[in-house]
OpenMM code with the backbone's topology and positions (N, CA, C; nanometers):
from openmm import Vec3, app, unit

residues = "MET ALA TYR PHE ALA ALA LEU LEU ALA ARG THR GLU ASP GLY TRP ASP VAL SER GLU THR GLU LEU ASP ASP VAL GLU THR LEU ALA ASP LEU ALA ASP LEU ALA ARG GLU ALA ALA GLU ASP GLU GLU THR VAL LEU VAL PHE ILE GLU GLN GLU ASP SER TRP PHE ALA VAL VAL ARG VAL ASP GLY GLU GLU ASP PRO ARG ILE PHE VAL SER ASP ALA ALA ALA ALA SER ARG SER ALA TYR GLY GLU ILE VAL LEU THR ASP GLU LEU VAL GLY ARG GLY ALA GLY ASP ASP ASP LEU ASP ASP LEU VAL VAL GLU LEU ASP GLU ASP ALA GLU ALA LEU ASP ALA ASP THR ASP GLU ASP ASP GLU ASP GLU GLU ALA VAL VAL ASP PRO ASP GLY LEU PRO ASN GLY PRO LEU GLY ASP ALA GLY LEU LEU ILE GLU PHE GLY VAL GLY ALA LYS GLU LEU MET ASP MET SER VAL GLU GLY SER VAL PRO GLY ASP ALA LEU SER GLU ILE ALA ASP ALA LEU GLY CYS GLY ASP VAL LEU GLU ALA VAL ARG".split()
positions = [
    Vec3(16.0459, 11.3611, -19.1636),
    Vec3(15.9339, 11.3192, -19.1925),
    Vec3(15.8012, 11.4148, -19.1817),
    Vec3(15.6886, 11.4004, -19.2363),
    Vec3(15.5807, 11.5002, -19.2656),
    Vec3(15.4819, 11.4069, -19.1591),
    Vec3(15.4232, 11.5279, -19.0635),
    Vec3(15.3384, 11.4720, -18.9804),
    Vec3(15.1753, 11.5660, -18.9789),
    Vec3(15.0959, 11.5433, -18.8876),
    Vec3(14.9512, 11.6215, -18.8783),
    Vec3(14.9497, 11.6111, -18.7143),
    Vec3(14.9122, 11.6736, -18.6794),
    Vec3(14.8557, 11.6729, -18.5187),
    Vec3(14.7605, 11.8032, -18.5057),
    Vec3(14.6303, 11.7454, -18.4129),
    Vec3(14.5397, 11.8168, -18.4231),
    Vec3(14.4995, 11.8101, -18.2519),
    Vec3(14.4058, 11.9333, -18.2094),
    Vec3(14.3873, 11.8969, -18.0885),
    Vec3(14.2146, 11.9004, -18.1135),
    Vec3(14.1643, 11.8054, -18.0680),
    Vec3(13.9603, 11.8278, -18.0296),
    Vec3(13.9326, 11.8231, -17.8931),
    Vec3(13.8718, 11.9450, -17.8687),
    Vec3(13.8550, 11.9943, -17.7529),
    Vec3(13.7062, 11.9856, -17.7219),
    Vec3(13.6495, 11.9047, -17.6265),
    Vec3(13.5195, 11.9108, -17.6353),
    Vec3(13.4803, 12.0377, -17.5298),
    Vec3(13.3219, 12.0487, -17.6107),
    Vec3(13.2784, 12.1676, -17.5748),
    Vec3(13.1184, 12.1442, -17.5529),
    Vec3(13.0327, 12.2217, -17.4855),
    Vec3(12.9279, 12.2007, -17.4618),
    Vec3(12.8317, 12.1787, -17.6372),
    Vec3(12.9032, 12.2475, -17.7270),
    Vec3(12.8373, 12.2339, -17.8424),
    Vec3(12.8886, 12.1255, -17.9651),
    Vec3(13.0059, 12.0526, -17.9088),
    Vec3(13.0772, 11.9145, -17.9529),
    Vec3(13.2117, 11.9433, -17.9590),
    Vec3(13.2544, 11.9303, -18.0864),
    Vec3(13.4066, 11.9411, -18.0404),
    Vec3(13.4700, 12.0439, -18.1521),
    Vec3(13.5551, 12.1460, -18.0760),
    Vec3(13.6386, 12.2174, -18.1401),
    Vec3(13.7661, 12.1506, -18.1824),
    Vec3(13.7849, 12.1416, -18.3058),
    Vec3(13.9041, 12.1115, -18.3666),
    Vec3(14.0265, 12.2391, -18.4224),
    Vec3(14.1439, 12.1842, -18.3862),
    Vec3(14.2642, 12.2601, -18.4468),
    Vec3(14.3803, 12.2110, -18.4837),
    Vec3(14.4387, 12.2309, -18.6154),
    Vec3(14.5183, 12.1765, -18.6210),
    Vec3(14.6324, 12.2382, -18.5018),
    Vec3(14.7706, 12.1455, -18.4789),
    Vec3(14.8737, 12.2390, -18.3666),
    Vec3(14.9921, 12.1754, -18.4586),
    Vec3(15.0995, 12.2713, -18.3866),
    Vec3(15.2639, 12.2326, -18.4712),
    Vec3(15.2991, 12.1664, -18.3015),
    Vec3(15.3788, 12.0467, -18.2959),
    Vec3(15.4382, 12.0279, -18.2121),
    Vec3(15.6103, 12.0132, -18.1795),
    Vec3(15.6105, 12.1186, -18.2357),
    Vec3(15.7645, 12.1820, -18.2814),
    Vec3(15.8162, 12.1920, -18.1336),
    Vec3(15.7420, 12.2526, -18.0404),
    Vec3(15.8236, 12.3426, -17.9189),
    Vec3(15.7681, 12.1996, -17.7734),
    Vec3(15.7312, 12.0947, -17.8106),
    Vec3(15.6770, 11.9968, -17.7153),
    Vec3(15.7598, 11.8401, -17.7655),
    Vec3(15.7831, 11.8378, -17.6059),
    Vec3(15.9570, 11.7604, -17.6180),
    Vec3(15.8548, 11.6205, -17.5138),
    Vec3(15.8095, 11.6665, -17.4506),
    Vec3(15.7636, 11.5456, -17.3368),
    Vec3(15.5796, 11.5452, -17.3292),
    Vec3(15.5794, 11.4086, -17.3085),
    Vec3(15.4274, 11.4006, -17.2466),
    Vec3(15.3654, 11.5007, -17.1833),
    Vec3(15.4570, 11.5487, -17.0731),
    Vec3(15.3889, 11.6845, -16.9696),
    Vec3(15.3564, 11.7784, -17.0562),
    Vec3(15.4574, 11.8270, -17.1682),
    Vec3(15.4370, 11.9461, -17.2386),
    Vec3(15.3166, 11.9225, -17.3184),
    Vec3(15.3111, 11.7980, -17.3939),
    Vec3(15.1732, 11.7894, -17.4796),
    Vec3(15.0669, 11.8086, -17.4240),
    Vec3(15.0588, 11.7355, -17.2726),
    Vec3(14.9317, 11.7488, -17.1821),
    Vec3(14.8777, 11.9051, -17.1318),
    Vec3(14.9802, 11.9642, -17.1323),
    Vec3(14.9739, 12.1219, -17.0515),
    Vec3(14.8989, 12.1575, -17.2384),
    Vec3(14.9635, 12.1359, -17.3402),
    Vec3(14.8960, 12.2320, -17.4698),
    Vec3(14.7520, 12.1712, -17.4676),
    Vec3(14.7123, 12.0546, -17.4799),
    Vec3(14.5737, 12.0047, -17.4737),
    Vec3(14.5046, 12.0657, -17.3608),
    Vec3(14.5640, 12.1057, -17.2389),
    Vec3(14.4646, 12.1337, -17.1163),
    Vec3(14.4627, 12.3112, -17.1503),
    Vec3(14.5377, 12.3879, -17.2058),
    Vec3(14.5357, 12.5278, -17.2627),
    Vec3(14.4346, 12.5334, -17.3814),
    Vec3(14.3763, 12.4315, -17.4170),
    Vec3(14.2669, 12.4021, -17.5439),
    Vec3(14.1560, 12.3456, -17.4927),
    Vec3(14.1427, 12.2975, -17.3471),
    Vec3(14.0325, 12.2910, -17.2731),
    Vec3(13.9535, 12.3627, -17.2527),
    Vec3(13.7988, 12.3490, -17.2420),
    Vec3(13.7185, 12.3771, -17.1807),
    Vec3(13.6632, 12.3882, -17.0759),
    Vec3(13.6772, 12.4389, -16.9503),
    Vec3(13.6256, 12.3776, -16.8193),
    Vec3(13.6831, 12.2775, -16.7993),
    Vec3(13.8340, 12.1821, -16.8345),
    Vec3(13.8501, 12.1075, -16.7608),
    Vec3(13.7877, 12.0155, -16.8212),
    Vec3(13.7155, 11.9845, -16.9613),
    Vec3(13.6390, 11.8931, -17.0915),
    Vec3(13.7708, 11.8494, -17.1588),
    Vec3(13.7173, 11.6938, -17.1715),
    Vec3(13.7878, 11.6344, -17.2465),
    Vec3(13.8989, 11.7018, -17.3753),
    Vec3(14.0225, 11.6685, -17.3969),
    Vec3(14.1053, 11.7252, -17.4938),
    Vec3(14.1587, 11.5889, -17.5624),
    Vec3(14.1297, 11.5444, -17.7041),
    Vec3(14.2246, 11.4648, -17.7574),
    Vec3(14.2898, 11.5025, -17.8396),
    Vec3(14.4179, 11.4513, -17.8531),
    Vec3(14.5562, 11.4702, -17.9484),
    Vec3(14.5438, 11.3790, -18.0347),
    Vec3(14.5531, 11.4182, -18.1726),
    Vec3(14.5235, 11.3338, -18.2475),
    Vec3(14.7033, 11.3501, -18.3484),
    Vec3(14.8150, 11.2481, -18.3483),
    Vec3(14.9303, 11.2532, -18.4281),
    Vec3(14.9213, 11.1653, -18.5057),
    Vec3(14.9701, 11.2161, -18.6774),
    Vec3(14.9961, 11.1140, -18.7308),
    Vec3(15.1068, 11.1085, -18.8166),
    Vec3(15.1859, 11.0448, -18.8601),
    Vec3(15.3043, 11.0436, -18.8877),
    Vec3(15.3043, 10.9590, -19.0514),
    Vec3(15.3244, 11.0511, -19.1420),
    Vec3(15.3327, 10.9997, -19.3053),
    Vec3(15.2761, 10.8707, -19.2967),
    Vec3(15.1439, 10.8378, -19.2746),
    Vec3(15.0756, 10.7193, -19.2795),
    Vec3(15.1378, 10.6082, -19.2275),
    Vec3(15.1993, 10.5977, -19.1313),
    Vec3(15.3239, 10.4935, -19.0890),
    Vec3(15.2455, 10.4702, -18.9553),
    Vec3(15.2062, 10.5541, -18.8674),
    Vec3(15.1765, 10.5334, -18.7652),
    Vec3(15.0536, 10.6416, -18.7079),
    Vec3(15.0058, 10.6154, -18.6158),
    Vec3(14.9161, 10.7444, -18.5480),
    Vec3(14.8722, 10.7086, -18.4316),
    Vec3(14.9103, 10.8182, -18.3355),
    Vec3(14.8804, 10.8547, -18.1895),
    Vec3(14.7297, 10.9234, -18.1276),
    Vec3(14.6558, 10.8642, -18.0487),
    Vec3(14.5451, 10.9385, -17.9986),
    Vec3(14.5651, 10.9501, -17.8065),
    Vec3(14.6015, 11.0823, -17.7951),
    Vec3(14.6304, 11.0940, -17.6438),
    Vec3(14.4907, 11.1723, -17.5614),
    Vec3(14.4416, 11.1437, -17.4774),
    Vec3(14.3390, 11.1671, -17.4263),
    Vec3(14.3486, 11.2460, -17.2835),
    Vec3(14.3237, 11.3801, -17.2578),
    Vec3(14.3362, 11.4297, -17.1645),
    Vec3(14.2295, 11.4935, -17.1011),
    Vec3(14.2117, 11.4571, -16.9531),
    Vec3(14.0838, 11.4776, -16.8664),
    Vec3(14.1332, 11.5532, -16.7515),
    Vec3(14.1223, 11.7119, -16.7665),
    Vec3(14.1442, 11.7787, -16.6851),
    Vec3(14.2887, 11.7651, -16.6276),
    Vec3(14.3111, 11.7364, -16.5099),
    Vec3(14.4677, 11.7258, -16.4455),
    Vec3(14.4595, 11.5927, -16.3989),
    Vec3(14.3898, 11.4964, -16.4746),
    Vec3(14.4118, 11.3422, -16.4929),
    Vec3(14.5875, 11.3009, -16.5606),
    Vec3(14.6080, 11.2002, -16.5701),
    Vec3(14.7194, 11.1616, -16.6196),
    Vec3(14.6707, 11.1444, -16.7796),
    Vec3(14.7334, 11.1919, -16.8627),
    Vec3(14.7017, 11.1285, -16.9965),
    Vec3(14.7010, 10.9994, -17.0347),
    Vec3(14.6119, 10.9856, -17.1484),
    Vec3(14.6001, 10.8330, -17.1702),
    Vec3(14.6249, 10.7942, -17.3082),
    Vec3(14.6990, 10.7008, -17.3665),
    Vec3(14.7676, 10.7061, -17.4755),
    Vec3(14.7434, 10.5641, -17.5069),
    Vec3(14.7237, 10.5876, -17.6692),
    Vec3(14.7202, 10.4765, -17.7780),
    Vec3(14.7843, 10.4969, -17.8971),
    Vec3(14.8697, 10.3864, -17.9014),
    Vec3(14.9332, 10.4125, -18.0460),
    Vec3(14.9292, 10.2827, -18.1410),
    Vec3(14.9313, 10.3427, -18.3042),
    Vec3(14.8677, 10.2316, -18.3412),
    Vec3(15.0201, 10.1233, -18.3610),
    Vec3(15.1137, 10.1604, -18.3573),
    Vec3(15.2214, 10.0956, -18.4047),
    Vec3(15.3702, 10.1530, -18.3489),
    Vec3(15.3393, 10.0682, -18.2201),
    Vec3(15.4785, 10.1676, -18.1440),
    Vec3(15.6111, 10.1272, -18.1773),
    Vec3(15.6543, 10.0360, -18.2853),
    Vec3(15.7920, 10.0302, -18.3384),
    Vec3(15.8028, 10.1450, -18.4484),
    Vec3(15.7158, 10.1467, -18.5042),
    Vec3(15.7526, 10.2739, -18.6102),
    Vec3(15.7114, 10.4122, -18.5593),
    Vec3(15.6117, 10.4008, -18.4373),
    Vec3(15.6394, 10.5486, -18.3203),
    Vec3(15.7712, 10.5487, -18.3063),
    Vec3(15.8220, 10.4604, -18.2596),
    Vec3(15.9621, 10.4912, -18.1932),
    Vec3(16.0809, 10.5193, -18.2526),
    Vec3(16.0824, 10.5290, -18.4410),
    Vec3(16.1704, 10.5813, -18.5070),
    Vec3(16.1475, 10.7281, -18.5670),
    Vec3(16.0470, 10.7722, -18.4649),
    Vec3(16.0219, 10.9184, -18.4819),
    Vec3(16.0132, 10.9797, -18.3447),
    Vec3(16.0589, 11.1403, -18.3731),
    Vec3(16.0671, 11.2173, -18.3036),
    Vec3(15.9678, 11.2544, -18.1716),
    Vec3(15.8288, 11.2678, -18.2906),
    Vec3(15.6966, 11.2618, -18.2371),
    Vec3(15.6646, 11.1323, -18.1532),
    Vec3(15.7216, 11.0403, -18.2006),
    Vec3(15.6769, 10.8945, -18.1270),
    Vec3(15.7439, 10.9037, -17.9604),
    Vec3(15.8636, 10.9753, -17.9566),
    Vec3(15.9138, 10.9896, -17.8342),
    Vec3(15.8527, 11.0249, -17.7459),
    Vec3(15.7379, 11.1163, -17.7818),
    Vec3(15.6738, 11.2128, -17.6734),
    Vec3(15.5337, 11.0915, -17.6111),
    Vec3(15.5044, 11.0408, -17.7302),
    Vec3(15.4038, 10.9425, -17.6699),
    Vec3(15.4488, 10.8193, -17.6140),
    Vec3(15.5417, 10.7488, -17.6679),
    Vec3(15.6271, 10.6384, -17.6106),
    Vec3(15.6617, 10.6446, -17.4827),
    Vec3(15.5737, 10.6809, -17.3540),
    Vec3(15.6849, 10.6983, -17.2346),
    Vec3(15.7267, 10.5623, -17.1809),
    Vec3(15.8182, 10.5852, -17.0700),
    Vec3(15.8554, 10.4703, -16.9897),
    Vec3(15.7712, 10.3687, -16.9653),
    Vec3(15.6501, 10.4373, -16.8854),
    Vec3(15.5331, 10.3777, -16.8421),
    Vec3(15.4875, 10.3031, -16.9336),
    Vec3(15.4466, 10.3576, -17.0587),
    Vec3(15.3642, 10.2533, -17.1518),
    Vec3(15.4735, 10.1756, -17.2074),
    Vec3(15.5804, 10.1887, -17.2263),
    Vec3(15.6207, 10.0593, -17.3282),
    Vec3(15.7253, 9.9644, -17.1912),
    Vec3(15.6985, 9.9685, -17.0719),
    Vec3(15.7149, 9.9160, -16.9478),
    Vec3(15.8575, 9.9375, -16.9145),
    Vec3(15.9187, 10.0312, -16.9516),
    Vec3(16.0602, 10.0277, -16.8817),
    Vec3(16.0507, 10.1528, -16.7529),
    Vec3(16.1290, 10.0889, -16.6290),
    Vec3(16.1415, 10.1097, -16.5370),
    Vec3(16.2427, 10.2022, -16.5094),
    Vec3(16.2691, 10.2941, -16.4055),
    Vec3(16.3909, 10.3615, -16.3871),
    Vec3(16.5305, 10.2672, -16.3430),
    Vec3(16.4782, 10.1794, -16.3040),
    Vec3(16.6011, 10.0720, -16.3013),
    Vec3(16.6480, 9.9972, -16.3912),
    Vec3(16.5931, 10.0109, -16.5167),
    Vec3(16.6347, 9.9271, -16.6091),
    Vec3(16.7354, 9.9196, -16.7281),
    Vec3(16.8357, 10.0217, -16.6204),
    Vec3(16.9749, 10.0470, -16.7081),
    Vec3(17.0474, 9.8930, -16.7222),
    Vec3(17.0677, 9.8399, -16.5833),
    Vec3(17.1156, 9.6988, -16.6035),
    Vec3(17.0830, 9.6078, -16.7429),
    Vec3(16.9496, 9.5650, -16.7183),
    Vec3(16.8783, 9.5493, -16.8263),
    Vec3(16.9198, 9.5942, -16.9431),
    Vec3(16.8871, 9.7118, -17.0093),
    Vec3(16.9623, 9.8280, -17.1300),
    Vec3(17.0954, 9.7483, -17.1629),
    Vec3(17.1963, 9.7439, -17.0223),
    Vec3(17.2908, 9.6867, -17.0997),
    Vec3(17.3008, 9.5316, -17.1401),
    Vec3(17.2137, 9.4846, -17.0844),
    Vec3(17.2407, 9.3499, -17.0863),
    Vec3(17.1496, 9.3089, -17.2391),
    Vec3(17.0400, 9.4049, -17.3176),
    Vec3(17.0050, 9.3890, -17.4005),
    Vec3(17.1141, 9.4174, -17.5560),
    Vec3(17.1728, 9.5224, -17.5192),
    Vec3(17.2824, 9.5811, -17.5676),
    Vec3(17.3648, 9.4334, -17.6380),
    Vec3(17.4147, 9.4004, -17.4997),
    Vec3(17.5366, 9.2487, -17.5044),
    Vec3(17.4715, 9.1613, -17.5786),
    Vec3(17.3261, 9.1284, -17.5630),
    Vec3(17.2769, 8.9935, -17.6270),
    Vec3(17.2482, 9.0131, -17.7913),
    Vec3(17.2458, 9.1790, -17.8531),
    Vec3(17.2135, 9.2392, -17.9879),
    Vec3(17.3355, 9.1902, -18.0272),
    Vec3(17.4430, 9.1882, -17.9509),
    Vec3(17.5769, 9.1967, -18.0141),
    Vec3(17.5918, 9.0502, -18.0619),
    Vec3(17.5452, 8.9482, -17.9838),
    Vec3(17.6028, 8.8694, -17.9779),
    Vec3(17.4753, 8.8113, -18.0789),
    Vec3(17.4019, 8.8532, -18.0686),
    Vec3(17.2792, 8.8070, -18.2072),
    Vec3(17.3388, 8.8445, -18.3433),
    Vec3(17.4355, 8.9712, -18.3401),
    Vec3(17.4794, 9.0067, -18.5013),
    Vec3(17.6126, 8.9080, -18.5187),
    Vec3(17.6626, 8.8495, -18.4397),
    Vec3(17.7618, 8.7447, -18.4516),
    Vec3(17.7401, 8.6432, -18.5161),
    Vec3(17.5919, 8.6040, -18.4604),
    Vec3(17.5836, 8.4929, -18.5359),
    Vec3(17.4991, 8.4772, -18.6233),
    Vec3(17.4197, 8.5836, -18.6166),
    Vec3(17.3539, 8.6379, -18.7888),
    Vec3(17.4533, 8.6718, -18.8914),
    Vec3(17.5974, 8.6944, -18.8668),
    Vec3(17.6946, 8.7064, -18.9393),
    Vec3(17.7402, 8.5310, -19.0227),
    Vec3(17.6699, 8.4652, -18.9415),
    Vec3(17.7119, 8.3216, -18.9892),
    Vec3(17.6251, 8.2462, -18.9936),
    Vec3(17.4820, 8.3288, -19.0323),
    Vec3(17.3844, 8.2267, -19.1437),
    Vec3(17.3785, 8.2844, -19.2648),
    Vec3(17.3177, 8.2150, -19.3460),
    Vec3(17.3171, 8.2506, -19.4788),
    Vec3(17.2247, 8.4007, -19.4869),
    Vec3(17.2223, 8.4190, -19.6250),
    Vec3(17.1808, 8.5417, -19.6659),
    Vec3(17.0179, 8.5574, -19.6304),
    Vec3(16.9418, 8.4443, -19.6842),
    Vec3(16.8441, 8.4427, -19.6953),
    Vec3(16.7783, 8.5027, -19.5637),
    Vec3(16.7741, 8.4672, -19.4698),
    Vec3(16.7471, 8.5172, -19.3382),
    Vec3(16.7164, 8.6707, -19.3180),
    Vec3(16.7817, 8.7228, -19.3910),
    Vec3(16.8127, 8.9028, -19.3778),
    Vec3(16.6887, 8.9471, -19.4042),
    Vec3(16.6021, 8.8981, -19.5005),
    Vec3(16.4462, 8.9829, -19.5902),
    Vec3(16.3396, 8.9330, -19.4305),
    Vec3(16.3882, 8.8590, -19.3623),
    Vec3(16.2552, 8.8207, -19.2834),
    Vec3(16.2546, 8.9308, -19.1591),
    Vec3(16.1260, 8.9947, -19.1580),
    Vec3(16.1057, 9.1260, -19.0524),
    Vec3(16.0489, 9.0328, -18.9464),
    Vec3(16.0938, 9.1009, -18.8295),
    Vec3(16.0467, 9.0848, -18.6860),
    Vec3(15.9000, 9.1154, -18.6454),
    Vec3(15.8496, 9.0551, -18.5401),
    Vec3(15.7479, 9.1087, -18.4718),
    Vec3(15.7456, 9.1843, -18.3734),
    Vec3(15.8727, 9.2311, -18.3420),
    Vec3(15.9101, 9.2774, -18.2334),
    Vec3(16.0255, 9.3609, -18.3051),
    Vec3(16.0524, 9.4874, -18.2779),
    Vec3(16.1805, 9.5804, -18.3267),
    Vec3(16.2960, 9.5599, -18.2612),
    Vec3(16.4152, 9.5838, -18.2634),
    Vec3(16.5312, 9.5754, -18.1756),
    Vec3(16.4702, 9.6184, -18.0247),
    Vec3(16.4069, 9.7156, -18.0198),
    Vec3(16.4327, 9.8092, -17.8711),
    Vec3(16.3032, 9.7505, -17.7823),
    Vec3(16.2603, 9.6147, -17.8697),
    Vec3(16.0987, 9.5402, -17.7940),
    Vec3(15.9647, 9.6065, -17.8117),
    Vec3(15.9952, 9.6788, -17.8963),
    Vec3(15.8409, 9.7570, -17.9160),
    Vec3(15.7804, 9.6223, -18.0117),
    Vec3(15.6315, 9.6126, -17.9955),
    Vec3(15.5705, 9.5435, -18.0836),
    Vec3(15.5625, 9.6217, -18.2000),
    Vec3(15.5256, 9.5350, -18.3256),
    Vec3(15.5133, 9.6403, -18.4477),
    Vec3(15.3616, 9.5883, -18.4906),
    Vec3(15.2964, 9.6971, -18.3588),
    Vec3(15.1686, 9.7036, -18.3560),
    Vec3(15.1121, 9.7875, -18.2513),
    Vec3(14.9812, 9.7577, -18.2380),
    Vec3(14.9308, 9.8658, -18.0833),
    Vec3(15.0026, 9.8668, -17.9790),
    Vec3(14.9737, 9.9632, -17.9021),
    Vec3(15.0115, 9.9858, -17.7613),
    Vec3(14.9186, 10.0855, -17.6667),
    Vec3(14.8974, 10.0506, -17.5488),
    Vec3(14.8246, 10.1588, -17.5087),
    Vec3(14.7039, 10.1465, -17.4653),
    Vec3(14.6311, 10.1836, -17.4499),
    Vec3(14.5003, 10.1891, -17.3912),
    Vec3(14.3669, 10.1997, -17.4672),
    Vec3(14.3800, 10.0980, -17.5541),
    Vec3(14.2449, 10.0546, -17.6685),
    Vec3(14.1030, 10.0914, -17.6095),
    Vec3(14.1067, 10.1112, -17.4636),
    Vec3(13.9458, 10.2030, -17.4394),
    Vec3(13.9514, 10.3403, -17.4054),
    Vec3(14.0301, 10.4013, -17.4859),
    Vec3(14.0295, 10.5478, -17.4163),
    Vec3(13.9165, 10.6254, -17.4736),
    Vec3(13.8476, 10.5855, -17.5841),
    Vec3(13.7145, 10.5931, -17.6435),
    Vec3(13.5721, 10.5602, -17.6789),
    Vec3(13.5793, 10.4591, -17.5708),
    Vec3(13.4653, 10.3675, -17.5382),
    Vec3(13.3560, 10.4994, -17.5715),
    Vec3(13.3512, 10.6033, -17.4546),
    Vec3(13.2670, 10.6536, -17.3854),
    Vec3(13.2098, 10.7779, -17.5154),
    Vec3(13.2753, 10.7834, -17.6257),
    Vec3(13.2422, 10.8586, -17.7582),
    Vec3(13.2126, 10.7631, -17.8484),
    Vec3(13.2034, 10.6523, -17.8305),
    Vec3(13.1291, 10.5615, -17.9568),
    Vec3(13.2350, 10.5223, -18.0445),
    Vec3(13.3423, 10.5081, -17.9768),
    Vec3(13.4822, 10.4170, -18.0853),
    Vec3(13.5047, 10.2679, -17.9526),
    Vec3(13.4745, 10.1769, -17.9920),
    Vec3(13.5221, 10.0728, -17.8928),
    Vec3(13.6433, 10.0216, -17.8639),
    Vec3(13.7009, 9.9364, -17.8134),
    Vec3(13.8904, 9.9102, -17.8298),
    Vec3(13.9076, 9.7918, -17.8982),
    Vec3(13.7587, 9.7346, -17.9720),
    Vec3(13.8035, 9.6471, -18.0823),
    Vec3(13.8380, 9.7244, -18.2067),
    Vec3(13.7216, 9.7849, -18.2246),
    Vec3(13.7362, 9.9183, -18.3288),
    Vec3(13.8741, 9.9509, -18.3461),
    Vec3(13.8790, 10.0342, -18.2571),
    Vec3(14.0324, 10.0669, -18.2835),
    Vec3(14.1430, 10.0177, -18.2587),
    Vec3(14.1675, 9.8891, -18.2442),
    Vec3(14.2592, 9.7705, -18.2807),
    Vec3(14.2175, 9.7619, -18.4208),
    Vec3(14.1308, 9.7402, -18.4566),
    Vec3(14.1022, 9.6887, -18.5913),
    Vec3(14.1630, 9.8125, -18.6925),
    Vec3(14.1537, 9.9460, -18.6233),
    Vec3(14.2161, 10.0369, -18.7483),
    Vec3(14.4099, 10.0705, -18.7177),
    Vec3(14.3920, 9.9715, -18.6107),
    Vec3(14.5851, 9.9920, -18.6323),
    Vec3(14.6478, 9.8516, -18.6893),
    Vec3(14.5819, 9.7787, -18.7485),
    Vec3(14.6116, 9.6374, -18.8255),
    Vec3(14.6704, 9.6794, -18.9468),
    Vec3(14.7641, 9.5803, -18.9753),
    Vec3(14.8646, 9.6130, -19.0762),
    Vec3(14.7709, 9.6319, -19.1945),
    Vec3(14.8355, 9.7153, -19.3111),
    Vec3(14.7250, 9.7664, -19.4158),
    Vec3(14.6230, 9.8668, -19.4091),
    Vec3(14.6047, 9.9120, -19.2616),
    Vec3(14.5066, 10.0233, -19.2529),
    Vec3(14.5975, 10.1765, -19.2724),
    Vec3(14.5217, 10.2655, -19.2965),
    Vec3(14.6062, 10.3927, -19.3291),
    Vec3(14.5618, 10.4500, -19.2186),
    Vec3(14.6873, 10.5284, -19.1214),
    Vec3(14.6589, 10.6200, -18.9947),
    Vec3(14.5609, 10.7183, -19.0526),
    Vec3(14.5815, 10.7834, -19.1359),
    Vec3(14.5065, 10.9125, -19.1630),
    Vec3(14.3890, 10.9012, -19.1964),
    Vec3(14.3273, 10.7570, -19.2405),
    Vec3(14.1612, 10.7034, -19.2323),
    Vec3(14.1443, 10.6896, -19.0942),
    Vec3(14.1919, 10.6299, -19.0219),
    Vec3(14.1810, 10.5871, -18.8801),
    Vec3(14.1181, 10.6943, -18.8185),
    Vec3(14.2137, 10.8278, -18.8357),
    Vec3(14.1794, 10.9371, -18.7405),
    Vec3(14.0498, 10.9741, -18.7812),
    Vec3(14.0224, 10.9952, -18.9555),
    Vec3(13.9002, 11.0499, -18.9612),
    Vec3(13.7688, 10.9476, -18.9430),
    Vec3(13.8089, 10.8164, -18.9508),
    Vec3(13.7109, 10.7342, -18.9158),
    Vec3(13.6410, 10.7759, -18.7394),
    Vec3(13.7563, 10.8258, -18.6618),
    Vec3(13.7389, 10.8447, -18.5161),
    Vec3(13.6704, 10.9944, -18.4896),
    Vec3(13.7250, 11.0644, -18.5965),
    Vec3(13.6412, 11.1784, -18.5775),
    Vec3(13.4910, 11.1676, -18.6134),
    Vec3(13.4958, 11.0987, -18.7364),
    Vec3(13.3256, 11.0846, -18.7537),
    Vec3(13.2705, 11.0093, -18.6467),
    Vec3(13.3308, 10.9267, -18.6028),
    Vec3(13.2461, 10.8605, -18.4940),
    Vec3(13.2088, 10.9953, -18.3609),
    Vec3(13.2941, 11.0852, -18.3189),
    Vec3(13.2766, 11.1898, -18.2852),
    Vec3(13.1878, 11.2880, -18.3487),
    Vec3(13.1601, 11.2931, -18.4547),
    Vec3(13.0797, 11.4145, -18.4793),
    Vec3(13.1271, 11.5335, -18.5966),
    Vec3(13.2620, 11.5090, -18.5718),
    Vec3(13.3412, 11.5972, -18.5845),
    Vec3(13.4765, 11.5757, -18.7303),
    Vec3(13.4234, 11.4720, -18.7960),
    Vec3(13.4827, 11.4389, -18.9017),
    Vec3(13.5466, 11.5831, -19.0282),
    Vec3(13.4054, 11.6150, -19.0442),
    Vec3(13.4428, 11.7098, -19.1585),
    Vec3(13.5159, 11.8340, -19.1344),
    Vec3(13.5084, 11.9003, -18.9897),
    Vec3(13.5826, 11.9716, -18.9390),
    Vec3(13.7249, 11.9171, -18.9423),
    Vec3(13.7740, 11.8008, -18.8948),
    Vec3(13.9141, 11.7912, -18.8929),
    Vec3(13.9619, 11.7713, -18.9937),
    Vec3(13.9127, 11.7405, -19.1528),
    Vec3(13.9249, 11.7001, -19.2424),
    Vec3(13.9330, 11.8973, -19.3237),
    Vec3(13.8761, 11.9734, -19.2830),
    Vec3(13.8938, 12.0942, -19.3200),
    Vec3(14.0654, 12.1672, -19.2443),
    Vec3(14.0912, 12.1101, -19.1436),
    Vec3(14.1988, 12.1592, -19.0728),
    Vec3(14.3065, 12.0817, -19.1345),
    Vec3(14.2871, 11.9770, -19.2165),
    Vec3(14.3993, 11.8847, -19.2687),
    Vec3(14.4615, 11.9438, -19.3287),
] * unit.nanometer
topology = app.Topology()
chain = topology.addChain("A")
for resn in residues:
    res = topology.addResidue(resn, chain)
    for name in ("N", "CA", "C"):
        topology.addAtom(name, app.Element.getBySymbol(name[0]), res)
C-alpha cells in the first residue's frame, strides 16, 4: 500500500515541512523520537500520515510530552502496518490485562461465524459500523490536538467523515497552518 508521511516542525518563521520515510519506525516511541529530532527548541512537531486515501493520522509531539494522536478511520488504519504505529493500546482502549478478553472475543467470533453460516446469503453484503477488532469505522483519538493552530475538533471530525479524501484533509490542515503550498511541494 502506498503511503505519504511528512514532518511539520514549528519554527520562529512558521512551519518547516519535509517528507519522511517510516520504514525504520516500528512504534509510537520511534515516531515521537523522529519528530523530536526535527524539532527546533522543543517546539511542536506534527506528523502527517496518509495511506492510499483510505485514512490519515496526525500525531502531535510537544517536547518530551506524550504524543497526541488523531486517526481518521481506526478500522482502516488497523489493516495497515503504519496504522499499527499510531493505534496504541492506550488509544484503542486495550489494557495490559486484556488477554482473557481477547480469548473471549475469539470465542465469540467463532460462535458468530457458526451462526452466520446458518443465515441467508443476503446478510453477507452488510457492512459493520465496527470492525472485528472492535475499532470504529471512523475517527479515534484527540480531535482537539490542533485547536491552537486554527483547526477545531469539529472541523477535524468533519474531515474524517465517510466520503472525504484523507489527502484533501491534510492539505486543509496545512492551509490552516499556513504551509499548504510547502506540503504540496513535498508530496
